C-alpha positions as CSV (number, residue, x, y, z in Angstrom):
1,M,-236.7,-24.8,-160.9
2,A,-240.5,-24.3,-160.7
3,P,-242.4,-25.9,-157.9
4,M,-244.2,-29.1,-158.8
5,K,-247.9,-28.5,-159.5
6,R,-250.5,-31.2,-159.0
7,V,-253.6,-32.4,-160.8
8,L,-256.2,-34.7,-159.1
9,F,-258.3,-37.0,-161.4
10,L,-261.6,-38.3,-159.9
11,C,-263.8,-41.1,-161.1
12,T,-266.2,-43.2,-159.2
13,G,-264.1,-46.0,-157.7
14,N,-260.5,-45.1,-158.7
15,Y,-260.1,-48.3,-160.6
16,Y,-260.5,-47.6,-164.3
17,R,-260.8,-44.0,-165.8
18,S,-259.0,-42.0,-163.1
19,R,-256.2,-44.5,-162.9
20,Y,-255.7,-44.4,-166.6
21,A,-255.7,-40.7,-166.6
22,E,-253.2,-40.5,-163.8
23,E,-250.7,-42.8,-165.4
24,L,-251.0,-41.3,-168.9
25,F,-250.7,-37.8,-167.6
26,N,-247.6,-38.6,-165.6
27,H,-246.0,-40.4,-168.5
28,L,-246.7,-37.4,-170.9
29,A,-245.8,-34.8,-168.4
30,T,-242.5,-36.4,-167.7
31,A,-241.7,-36.8,-171.4
32,E,-242.5,-33.1,-171.9
33,R,-240.6,-32.1,-168.8
34,L,-243.6,-30.4,-167.3
35,A,-243.5,-29.5,-163.6
36,W,-246.8,-31.3,-163.0
37,R,-247.7,-34.6,-161.4
38,A,-251.0,-36.4,-161.2
39,S,-252.8,-38.5,-158.6
40,S,-256.2,-40.1,-158.7
41,R,-259.0,-41.0,-156.3
42,G,-262.5,-42.3,-156.2
43,A,-265.4,-39.9,-155.6
44,A,-267.5,-42.6,-154.0
45,E,-267.0,-43.8,-150.5
46,R,-266.1,-47.2,-151.8
47,G,-265.6,-48.9,-155.1
48,S,-267.6,-51.5,-156.8
49,P,-267.4,-55.1,-155.6
50,D,-266.9,-56.0,-159.3
51,N,-263.5,-54.3,-159.3
52,V,-261.0,-57.1,-159.1
53,G,-257.4,-56.3,-158.3
54,P,-255.6,-53.0,-158.1
55,M,-256.4,-51.6,-161.5
56,S,-258.7,-52.3,-164.4
57,A,-257.2,-54.7,-166.9
58,F,-258.5,-52.5,-169.7
59,A,-256.5,-49.5,-168.4
60,D,-253.4,-51.6,-167.6
61,D,-253.4,-53.3,-171.0
62,R,-253.9,-50.1,-172.9
63,L,-251.1,-48.3,-171.0
64,R,-248.7,-51.2,-171.7
65,A,-249.7,-51.4,-175.3
66,G,-248.7,-47.8,-175.6
67,G,-245.3,-48.5,-174.0
68,I,-246.3,-47.2,-170.5
69,V,-245.5,-49.3,-167.5
70,P,-248.0,-48.1,-164.9
71,E,-246.1,-46.8,-161.8
72,G,-249.1,-47.5,-159.6
73,A,-250.1,-50.9,-161.1
74,T,-250.0,-52.5,-157.7
75,R,-251.8,-49.7,-155.8
76,Y,-255.3,-50.6,-154.9
77,P,-258.1,-48.0,-155.5
78,Q,-258.3,-45.1,-153.0
79,P,-261.5,-43.2,-152.1
80,C,-261.1,-39.5,-152.0
81,S,-260.9,-37.5,-148.8
82,L,-261.1,-33.8,-148.2
83,A,-257.4,-33.8,-147.6
84,D,-256.8,-35.0,-151.2
85,F,-257.9,-31.4,-152.4
86,D,-255.1,-29.8,-150.3
87,D,-252.3,-28.2,-152.4
88,V,-253.9,-29.5,-155.8
89,D,-253.8,-27.0,-158.6
90,L,-256.3,-28.7,-160.8
91,V,-259.1,-31.2,-160.0
92,I,-260.8,-33.0,-162.9
93,A,-263.7,-35.4,-162.5
94,L,-264.1,-37.6,-165.5
95,K,-267.9,-37.6,-165.9
96,E,-270.0,-34.7,-164.8
97,A,-273.4,-36.4,-164.6
98,E,-271.9,-39.2,-162.6
99,H,-269.5,-37.3,-160.3
100,R,-270.9,-33.9,-159.7
101,P,-273.6,-35.2,-157.3
102,L,-271.0,-37.3,-155.4
103,I,-268.6,-34.4,-155.0
104,E,-271.2,-31.9,-154.1
105,R,-272.6,-34.2,-151.5
106,R,-269.3,-35.4,-150.0
107,F,-267.1,-32.3,-150.5
108,P,-269.3,-29.2,-150.8
109,E,-266.6,-26.9,-149.6
110,V,-264.4,-27.7,-152.6
111,A,-267.0,-28.6,-155.2
112,G,-266.6,-25.3,-157.0
113,R,-262.9,-26.1,-157.8
114,V,-263.7,-29.2,-159.9
115,T,-263.5,-29.2,-163.7
116,Y,-265.7,-31.8,-165.3
117,W,-265.1,-33.9,-168.4
118,H,-267.6,-36.2,-170.1
119,V,-265.9,-39.6,-170.3
120,D,-268.4,-42.5,-169.8
121,D,-267.8,-45.5,-167.6
122,I,-267.5,-49.0,-168.9
123,D,-271.3,-49.7,-168.6
124,V,-271.9,-46.9,-171.2
125,A,-268.9,-46.8,-173.4
126,H,-266.5,-49.6,-174.5
127,P,-263.0,-49.1,-173.2
128,S,-261.7,-48.6,-176.7
129,V,-264.0,-45.6,-177.0
130,A,-263.6,-44.2,-173.4
131,L,-259.9,-44.6,-173.1
132,A,-259.4,-43.0,-176.6
133,M,-261.4,-40.1,-175.3
134,L,-259.1,-39.9,-172.3
135,D,-256.1,-40.1,-174.5
136,D,-257.3,-37.0,-176.4
137,R,-258.3,-35.0,-173.3
138,I,-255.0,-35.8,-171.5
139,R,-253.0,-34.9,-174.5
140,E,-254.9,-31.6,-174.8
141,L,-254.4,-30.9,-171.2
142,V,-250.6,-31.6,-171.3
143,S,-250.3,-29.4,-174.4
144,S,-252.2,-26.5,-172.7
145,L,-249.8,-26.8,-169.6
146,K,-246.7,-26.3,-171.7
């Protein structure tokens, strides 16, 4: 059996986009019997005071509407630390313009390992648009890892 590989999804506060990506990826990877597992963290030192509860209701609702019960639904957002990059095979930050400056400032020693996507946060794109983009990107990623 192949050793489990790991992908780390990063967004700003680990409340909405990265949590959705983590849950969807893990669901699809399990269904495809991929030896991959996702985790997620926030690139900022702390999340927004506007984030209420463990996970965005938009992320939670869309996952459940798709038949996915989020494994980490009760886990509160976690900021990234340098140790989170250890033993990770792939790091994906969900919005380059937003996350590259944070990552380069906080984690310059690993900044070159990060792949950037372009999925806007809720202040720019409605969840129906942003989460649909994540659906597509995650499905493409899972397909590429088969």
